[in-house]
C-alpha positions in Angstrom: 111.0 78.8 100.0 114.4 80.7 99.9 113.1 83.2 97.3 110.1 84.2 99.5 110.5 87.1 102.0 111.1 85.8 105.5 108.7 86.9 108.4 109.3 86.1 112.0 106.3 86.0 114.3 107.0 86.4 118.0 104.2 85.9 120.5 104.0 83.9 123.8 100.4 82.8 122.9 100.4 79.7 120.7 97.0 80.4 119.1 98.2 83.8 117.9 101.5 82.4 116.5 99.7 79.6 114.7 97.0 81.8 113.3 99.5 84.3 111.9 101.6 81.6 110.5 98.6 80.1 108.6 97.6 83.5 107.3 101.1 84.4 106.0 102.7 81.2 104.9 101.1 81.2 101.4 103.2 84.1 100.3 106.0 84.2 102.8 108.5 82.0 104.6 107.3 82.2 108.2 109.3 81.6 111.3 107.8 81.5 114.8 109.2 82.2 118.3 107.5 82.0 121.7 109.8 84.5 123.4 112.1 87.5 122.7 115.2 85.4 123.5 114.3 82.7 121.0 113.4 85.4 118.5 116.9 86.9 118.8 118.4 83.5 118.3 116.2 83.1 115.1 117.3 86.5 113.8 121.0 85.6 114.3 120.8 82.3 112.6 118.2 82.8 109.8 119.5 82.3 106.3 118.3 84.3 104.4 118.0 87.0 107.0 114.6 88.0 108.4 112.8 90.7 106.4 110.0 91.5 108.8 109.5 90.7 112.5 105.9 90.8 114.0 106.2 90.9 117.8 103.9 91.2 120.7 104.5 94.1 123.0 103.9 92.2 126.3 105.7 88.9 126.9 107.2 87.1 129.9 110.9 88.0 130.4 112.2 90.3 127.7 109.3 92.4 126.4 108.6 93.6 122.9 110.2 97.1 123.4 113.5 95.6 124.5 113.4 93.1 121.7 112.8 96.0 119.3 115.9 97.8 120.6 118.1 94.8 120.3 116.8 94.0 116.8 117.4 97.6 115.6 120.9 97.4 117.0 121.8 93.9 115.7 119.7 93.6 112.5 118.9 97.2 111.3 117.6 95.9 107.9 114.8 94.0 109.6 111.5 95.9 109.7 109.7 95.6 113.0 105.9 95.6 113.4 104.5 95.6 116.9 101.3 93.8 118.0 99.5 95.6 120.8 96.2 95.8 122.7 94.1 98.9 122.2 95.1 100.4 125.6 98.8 100.4 124.6 98.6 102.4 121.4 100.6 105.3 123.0 103.4 102.9 123.9 103.4 101.6 120.4 103.7 105.1 118.9 106.6 105.8 121.2 108.2 102.5 120.0 108.0 103.8 116.5 110.3 106.6 117.5 112.8 103.9 118.6 112.8 102.3 115.2 109.6 100.3 114.8 108.1 100.4 111.3 104.5 100.4 112.4 102.0 98.7 114.8 98.8 96.6 114.7 96.2 96.4 117.4 94.7 93.1 118.6 92.5 91.4 117.5 94.4 91.6 114.2 92.6 92.4 111.0 94.2 90.1 108.4 93.5 92.4 105.5 95.2 95.3 107.3 98.1 92.9 108.1 98.5 92.0 104.5 98.6 95.6 103.5 101.1 96.6 106.2 103.4 93.7 105.5 103.4 94.5 101.7 104.1 98.2 102.5 107.0 97.3 104.9 108.6 95.0 102.3 108.3 97.7 99.6 109.9 100.3 102.0 112.7 97.8 102.8 113.3 97.2 99.1 113.6 101.0 98.5 116.0 101.4 101.4 118.2 98.6 100.0 118.2 100.2 96.6 119.3 103.5 98.2 122.1 101.8 100.1 123.2 100.0 97.0 123.2 103.3 95.0 125.2 105.1 97.6 127.7 102.2 97.7 128.0 102.5 93.9 128.5 106.2 94.1 131.1 105.8 96.8 132.9 103.2 94.6 132.7 105.4 91.6 133.4 108.8 93.1 134.9 108.2 96.5 138.6 107.8 97.3 138.2 104.1 96.6 138.5 104.9 92.9 141.8 106.7 93.3 144.4 104.0 93.4 147.9 104.5 94.6 150.4 103.6 97.4 153.3 105.9 96.3 154.4 108.6 98.7 153.1 111.3 96.3 149.6 109.8 96.3 149.6 109.2 100.1 150.2 112.9 100.5 147.2 113.6 98.1 145.0 111.3 100.2 146.0 113.0 103.4 145.1 116.5 102.0 141.7 115.2 100.7 140.8 113.8 104.1 141.8 117.0 105.8 140.2 119.4 103.3 136.9 117.5 102.5 135.0 118.2 105.8 135.7 122.0 105.5 134.2 124.7 103.4 137.5 125.8 101.9 137.9 126.3 98.2 140.3 123.8 96.6 142.6 124.2 93.6 143.7 120.9 91.9 146.7 121.2 89.6 148.3 118.4 87.6 148.9 117.2 84.0 146.0 116.0 81.9 144.9 112.5 82.6 146.0 112.4 86.3 142.5 112.2 87.7 141.7 115.8 88.8 137.9 115.3 88.4 138.1 112.1 90.4 139.7 114.0 93.3 137.0 116.7 93.1 134.3 114.0 93.3 136.1 112.4 96.3 136.2 115.7 98.1 132.5 116.3 97.5 131.5 112.7 98.6 133.5 113.1 101.8 132.2 116.6 102.6 129.2 117.8 104.5 127.7 118.7 101.1 127.7 115.0 99.9 123.8 115.0 99.8 123.8 118.1 97.6 124.5 118.4 93.9 127.9 118.0 92.2 127.9 120.3 89.1 130.9 120.3 86.7 131.7 122.9 84.1 134.5 122.4 81.6 135.5 126.0 81.1 137.8 125.6 78.0 135.0 124.0 76.0 132.9 127.3 75.9 133.4 130.7 74.5 133.5 133.7 76.9 129.8 134.7 76.3 128.6 131.1 76.5 130.5 130.4 79.6 129.0 133.5 81.3 125.5 132.3 80.5 126.4 128.7 81.6 127.7 129.8 84.9 125.3 132.6 85.9 122.2 131.8 83.7 120.3 134.4 81.7 116.9 136.1 81.5 114.6 135.8 78.5 115.6 138.2 75.8 119.1 138.9 77.3 120.6 138.2 73.9 119.7 136.8 70.5 118.5 133.2 71.0 117.6 133.7 74.7 114.0 132.6 74.2 113.5 131.6 77.9 114.9 132.2 81.3 117.7 129.7 82.1 119.3 128.8 85.4 123.1 128.8 85.5 125.4 126.3 87.2 125.8 128.4 90.3 122.1 128.1 90.9 122.1 124.3 90.0 124.9 123.7 92.5 123.3 125.5 95.4 123.8 123.5 98.6 126.5 121.4 96.9 129.8 121.7 95.0 130.7 123.5 91.7 133.7 122.0 89.9 135.4 124.4 87.5 137.7 122.4 85.3 140.4 124.1 83.2 139.9 127.3 85.2 143.0 128.8 83.7 141.3 129.2 80.3 138.5 131.6 81.4 138.4 135.2 80.1 139.4 138.1 82.4 135.8 139.5 82.4 134.5 136.2 83.7 137.3 136.1 86.3 136.0 139.4 87.8 132.4 138.0 88.1 133.7 134.7 89.5 135.7 136.6 92.2 132.6 138.5 93.3 130.6 135.3 93.7 133.4 133.8 95.8 133.6 136.9 98.0 129.9 137.8 98.3 128.1 134.5 97.4 125.7 136.4 95.1 125.3 137.2 91.4 122.8 138.3 88.7 121.8 136.3 85.7 122.9 137.7 82.3 120.4 140.5 81.4 118.9 140.3 84.9 118.6 142.7 87.8 117.6 140.4 90.6 120.5 139.5 93.0 120.6 135.7 93.7 122.2 134.3 96.8 124.1 131.0 96.4 125.6 128.5 98.9 128.3 126.6 97.0 131.7 125.3 97.5 134.1 125.8 94.5 136.7 123.3 93.5 138.8 124.4 90.5 141.3 122.4 88.4 143.9 123.2 85.8 146.7 121.4 83.9 148.6 124.7 83.9 150.9 126.3 86.5 148.4 128.9 87.6 151.0 130.8 89.6 152.9 131.4 86.4 149.7 132.6 84.7 149.3 135.1 87.4 152.9 136.3 87.0 152.3 136.6 83.2 149.2 138.7 83.7 146.9 136.0 82.3 145.0 135.3 85.6 143.9 137.6 88.4 146.0 137.3 91.5 143.1 138.0 93.9 141.1 135.2 92.2 144.0 132.9 92.4 144.3 133.4 96.2 140.5 132.9 96.6 140.7 129.6 94.7 144.0 128.4 96.2 143.0 128.1 99.8 143.8 124.4 99.7 146.2 123.3 96.9 146.4 119.7 95.7 149.1 118.8 93.1 148.6 115.5 91.3 151.9 114.0 90.1 152.3 112.6 86.6 152.1 108.8 86.5 155.8 108.5 85.7 156.6 109.9 89.2 154.3 107.5 91.0 156.8 104.7 91.7 155.1 101.4 92.3 151.5 102.5 91.4 151.5 101.2 87.8 151.0 97.5 88.7 148.2 98.5 91.1 146.5 100.5 88.5 146.9 97.8 85.8 145.3 95.2 88.0 142.4 97.5 88.9 141.8 98.5 85.3 142.1 94.9 84.1 139.3 93.9 86.5 137.1 96.8 85.4 137.7 96.3 81.7 137.0 92.5 81.9 133.7 93.1 83.6 132.7 95.8 81.2 133.7 93.9 78.0 132.7 90.4 79.1 136.2 89.0 78.9 137.9 86.4 81.1 141.5 87.5 81.6 143.3 85.9 84.6 146.3 88.3 84.9 149.3 89.9 83.3 152.6 88.2 82.6 155.8 89.6 84.3 157.2 90.5 80.9 154.1 92.5 80.0 154.0 94.2 83.4 157.7 95.1 83.0 156.9 96.9 79.7 154.0 98.8 81.1 155.9 99.7 84.2 158.9 101.0 82.2 156.8 103.2 79.8 156.8 107.0 80.6 152.9 107.4 80.1 152.7 110.9 78.7 148.9 110.6 78.9 149.1 109.5 82.5 146.4 107.4 84.2 143.9 108.1 81.4 146.3 106.7 78.8 147.1 103.7 81.0 143.4 102.9 81.4 142.8 103.1 77.7 145.8 100.9 77.0 144.7 98.2 79.4 141.2 98.2 77.8 142.7 97.9 74.4 144.8 95.0 75.5 141.8 93.3 77.1 139.6 93.7 74.0 142.2 92.5 71.6 143.7 89.7 73.7 143.4 86.1 72.4 144.6 84.2 75.5 143.5 84.1 79.1 146.5 86.1 80.2 148.0 89.3 78.9 151.6 88.9 77.8 154.1 91.1 76.1 152.7 90.5 72.7 149.4 92.1 73.9 151.3 95.3 74.8 150.7 97.9 72.0 153.6 98.3 69.6 154.2 102.0 70.3 154.9 101.1 74.0 157.2 98.1 73.1 159.2 100.1 70.6 159.6 103.1 72.9 161.5 101.1 75.6 165.2 100.5 74.7 166.7 97.2 75.7 169.8 97.0 77.9 172.7 95.7 75.9 174.6 92.7 77.3 177.6 90.6 76.5 175.7 87.3 76.2 177.0 84.9 73.6 174.6 82.7 71.6 175.9 79.7 73.5 175.4 81.3 77.0 171.6 81.7 77.3 171.7 81.1 81.1 174.0 84.1 81.6 171.6 86.8 80.4 170.7 88.1 83.9 174.4 88.0 85.0 175.5 89.8 81.9 172.9 92.4 82.3 173.8 93.0 85.9 177.5 93.2 85.2 176.8 95.7 82.4 174.6 97.9 84.6 177.1 97.8 87.6 180.0 98.7 85.3 178.2 101.7 83.8 177.0 102.8 87.2 180.6 102.7 88.5 181.9 104.5 85.4 179.4 107.3 86.2 180.5 107.6 89.8 177.2 106.2 91.1 175.1 108.8 89.3 172.0 107.0 88.4 170.6 109.6 86.0 173.8 109.5 83.9 174.0 105.7 84.1 170.4 105.3 82.8 171.1 107.7 79.9 174.2 105.7 78.9 172.3 102.4 79.2 169.4 103.7 77.2 166.8 102.9 79.8 164.5 105.0 82.0 165.8 106.1 85.5 162.9 104.3 87.1 163.8 101.0 85.4 167.4 101.3 86.6 166.2 102.1 90.1 164.1 99.0 90.1 166.8 96.7 88.8 169.3 98.0 91.4 166.8 97.3 94.2 166.5 93.7 92.8 170.3 93.4 93.0 170.3 94.6 96.6 172.0 97.9 95.7 170.5 100.7 97.8 171.2 104.3 98.0 169.8 107.6 99.3 166.6 107.3 97.3 165.8 103.9 98.7 166.2 105.3 102.2 163.8 108.1 101.4 
């Protein structure tokens, strides 16, 4: 019974209820209610939820229209089909504007009923798929996929929320692997253009001539090999967002044409004379300091200002204090699901190693490292032996004065050593970390554990 679609029949006439129940119960799980009030109770309590409700228009007490409005409000996924007499067809049509799926006139044609119920179920299935797909897209491309609680990332989130609903061009700058394309996707998904296309172009991967054709398209015969007309990315992105990655690498001649599109919202295909209008929002990204490129004459200043209406700077992972454990747990879950592995967690020693590493490849390197650990792990928990050797060997160990016969004094000895070095360096944590041979972030974390606070902790 539970795997059958659930239909609720609502009618104050017993003969109608019983007749519809007999007609439908072969293929569906059928519930019956003699009033709108009892129907709402059935809707609230039904497990699984009701897929379709068949309700009479005229009933004592609460009528069919009021029941429809309550159902749409409380159970929007339930398709409502109204049962009405011939003289009330206009009322039924008006009800459809309030959320009814369709209506049937009495006496009911059972063949028509079967067809209508099947169509309503199919429509509901498609709607559910659309909702599920949008949820997946939000999970993949929305801000939910950008993990971080550090002050630097909170600032990024704030800018995304403020900039996304506008039409302003956005320039995303940051080292490779910091998630610039994820941010671009998030801005698009949160914008008024979310239902339009998101088109990405990786500018550094194409030569100047190929990039021009890729962006603006070309006409047949425009150059050798142009055997047919081809639309460019500006046309493909019409009504949506165009993401230009590695914008710093484009040739000066392309910069001029790009500036014109941003200023006038029109262009011509390569080899063409027709002016094409376009409605796009441009988001650009680079791992270079684009302001320095302007100063060096490598990038047009007027184009820089056009692109840099909203500026988002993504910090390297080593500057995102506290975010690494969050990212590790997120990637662990994703990698286990993708690779069919059962890993319950990460040991403190392994997390310490991951948290102390500098991550020159940023978030991308961390994700790849976690996946490698998951794939090669033998146990149900990742420990320090699962951490790749290049990471383990890159993190110096703090020296201590522990004797072989004093195993319990390791923590005390380490603390004494750190505090002595810190005092010798006048409290300068950078110099103390260099003398100890550990990263500044590791020293900062250990001092917090000792209850030693300073200006940075207050900030």
